[in-house]
Each structure stands twice: as structure tokens, then as C-alpha cells.
C-alpha positions as CSV (number, residue, x, y, z in Angstrom):
1,M,29.5,-90.2,16.1
2,E,25.7,-89.4,15.9
3,K,24.3,-86.3,17.4
4,R,21.6,-86.7,19.3
5,L,19.0,-84.4,20.9
6,H,18.4,-84.0,24.6
7,P,14.9,-85.5,25.4
8,T,13.7,-82.5,27.0
9,K,15.0,-80.1,24.3
10,H,13.0,-82.7,21.7
11,I,9.9,-82.2,23.9
12,H,10.1,-78.6,24.1
13,Q,10.8,-78.2,20.4
14,D,7.6,-80.3,19.7
15,R,5.6,-77.5,21.7
16,L,6.9,-74.7,19.7
17,M,6.0,-76.3,16.4
18,P,3.9,-74.1,14.1
19,H,0.4,-74.4,14.7
20,P,-1.9,-75.6,11.7
21,L,-4.3,-72.7,12.2
22,P,-3.4,-69.2,11.0
23,V,-2.8,-66.8,13.7
24,R,-6.0,-64.7,13.1
25,A,-8.0,-68.0,13.4
26,R,-6.5,-68.8,16.6
27,W,-7.1,-65.4,18.0
28,Q,-10.8,-65.8,16.9
29,I,-11.2,-69.1,18.9
30,L,-9.4,-67.7,21.9
31,K,-11.9,-64.7,21.7
32,S,-14.7,-67.0,21.3
33,M,-13.6,-69.2,24.2
34,K,-13.2,-66.3,26.3
35,I,-16.8,-65.0,25.9
36,I,-18.1,-68.4,26.5
37,Y,-16.2,-68.7,29.6
38,L,-17.4,-65.1,30.8
39,T,-20.9,-66.0,30.0
40,L,-20.7,-69.1,32.0
41,I,-19.2,-67.4,35.0
42,M,-21.9,-64.7,34.9
43,A,-24.8,-67.3,34.6
44,L,-23.3,-69.2,37.5
45,F,-23.3,-66.2,39.7
46,G,-26.4,-64.5,38.5
47,F,-24.6,-61.3,36.9
48,G,-26.8,-59.7,34.2
49,N,-29.8,-61.4,35.5
50,T,-32.2,-58.5,36.2
51,K,-35.8,-58.9,37.5
52,A,-37.0,-57.3,34.4
53,Q,-35.1,-60.1,32.3
54,S,-36.4,-62.9,34.5
55,V,-40.0,-62.0,34.5
56,K,-42.9,-61.9,31.8
57,K,-43.6,-59.5,29.2
58,F,-47.1,-58.0,28.5
59,K,-49.1,-59.4,25.6
60,E,-50.1,-56.0,24.9
61,P,-47.8,-53.4,22.9
62,L,-45.9,-50.8,24.8
63,N,-48.0,-48.1,23.3
64,T,-51.3,-49.6,24.7
65,A,-53.2,-46.7,26.5
66,V,-53.8,-47.5,30.3
67,F,-55.3,-45.6,33.0
68,T,-53.5,-44.2,36.0
69,T,-53.5,-40.9,38.2
70,K,-52.0,-37.6,38.5
71,F,-50.5,-38.9,41.5
72,V,-48.5,-41.7,39.8
73,I,-47.6,-39.6,36.9
74,E,-47.2,-36.0,38.2
75,E,-46.1,-36.9,41.7
76,S,-44.1,-40.2,41.2
77,K,-46.1,-41.8,43.7
78,P,-45.5,-45.6,43.9
79,I,-48.1,-48.1,42.0
80,T,-49.6,-50.4,44.8
81,Y,-52.9,-51.4,43.0
82,V,-53.3,-52.7,39.5
83,M,-56.5,-53.7,38.0
84,H,-57.1,-55.8,34.7
85,D,-60.7,-55.3,33.8
86,S,-62.7,-58.2,32.7
87,D,-65.3,-56.3,30.5
88,D,-62.5,-54.7,28.3
89,G,-59.2,-55.9,29.2
90,A,-58.2,-52.4,30.1
91,W,-55.2,-52.0,32.7
92,Q,-55.3,-49.5,35.6
93,F,-52.5,-48.3,37.7
94,F,-53.1,-46.6,41.1
95,S,-51.0,-45.5,44.1
96,D,-52.3,-45.4,47.6
97,D,-54.0,-41.8,47.4
98,E,-57.7,-41.5,48.0
99,F,-60.0,-39.6,45.8
100,E,-63.7,-39.3,45.0
101,D,-63.8,-38.0,41.6
102,F,-61.7,-40.2,39.1
103,E,-62.2,-38.0,36.2
104,S,-60.4,-35.0,38.1
105,I,-57.3,-37.1,38.6
106,A,-57.2,-39.4,35.8
107,K,-54.5,-39.9,33.2
108,I,-54.1,-41.9,30.1
109,V,-50.4,-43.0,29.2
110,G,-48.7,-45.8,27.4
111,L,-47.9,-49.2,29.1
112,G,-44.3,-48.7,28.3
113,E,-44.3,-45.6,30.4
114,I,-45.8,-47.2,33.3
115,I,-43.1,-50.1,32.9
116,K,-40.2,-47.3,32.9
117,M,-41.5,-45.8,36.2
118,D,-41.7,-49.2,37.9
119,K,-40.2,-52.4,36.4
120,S,-41.9,-54.6,39.0
121,I,-45.2,-54.2,37.0
122,L,-43.7,-56.8,34.7
123,E,-44.4,-59.4,37.4
124,L,-48.0,-58.8,36.7
125,A,-48.0,-59.2,32.9
126,D,-49.5,-62.6,32.6
127,M,-52.4,-61.5,35.2
128,P,-55.8,-62.6,33.5
129,E,-58.5,-60.3,33.0
130,G,-60.9,-59.8,35.9
131,Y,-58.0,-59.8,38.4
132,Y,-56.2,-57.1,40.3
133,A,-53.1,-57.1,42.3
134,Y,-52.0,-54.9,45.4
135,R,-48.9,-54.5,47.6
136,E,-48.2,-52.4,51.0
137,S,-45.0,-50.9,49.4
138,V,-42.6,-50.9,46.5
139,N,-40.5,-53.4,48.1
140,S,-43.5,-55.7,49.0
141,K,-44.5,-58.6,46.8
142,W,-47.5,-58.2,44.6
143,V,-50.8,-60.1,45.9
144,I,-53.1,-61.0,43.1
145,Q,-56.7,-61.9,43.4
146,K,-59.9,-62.4,41.4
147,Q,-62.3,-59.3,41.4
148,E,-65.6,-60.0,42.8
149,E,-68.4,-59.8,40.1
């Protein structure tokens, strides 16, 4: 009499047949699939999407000299007013502090140092020359306007 395999055992055995890819290649594929899956999940739920990543970059190098005040640099006051000069393209970053003699409180630092202090400055990276921006507080949105000539 002929010995026959049970249909479910035969199906089960088919599943256990050796895979044509080597074990190392299968692990690489699984690892790649896991990375793709996690990336998709993160993108769907907005993980890893900080403001600095989603905003612009300055065309000027990070070591570009910019003007600011001792209030911003030494006292860590929030930047609430930014100018992009029309005559020479210089950037200026100010706090709400009032002063009469700019030379006595002026500081020159690299653009990168300003960005490290306040990443929201990146929102102004494409502000044209001859414009300024202001805001009420660090949590407020920037308002951009053209400088009067």
C-alpha cells in the first residue's frame, strides 16, 4: 500500500522549505524593511520634524558677521526685532531693550551663533534686503514688513 502525506502536513512542510536567499541576505532585507517601516511611521506622525528642519536656510555662511547687542549676547535677552539692510545686506538682531548709543552696546557675532541662540531665526532666512521682522515674544509669530526709505 502507498504511503500518502496528510494534506496539512504537506502544506506545513512546503512552508519550511529552505529559502533561496542566504540567511545573511534575508536579515539585511528584514533590517531594511524595518528601517523603511519606522521611517514611514515617523513621517506619518511627524516625529523628527522639527521647525529647524522644516524651515529655510540662510544663503549666507554661518560665519557671516552680523550685528546684535550685549543684551542678546551677554544677557540672553530674546530676539524680537531683525533687520536685513538694503544698502549692504547686513543682518541685525535686537531685543526689546532701548538704547541711545548703539556703539556702546553693539556686538558683532557669527550668524551661526545667533541661530544657536534662537532657531526661530531660520524662519527669516529668505527675508529680502530692505525688510525687517518683529514679534511680541519668543512664542509669537514673526511679522515681516518692508523698511520705509
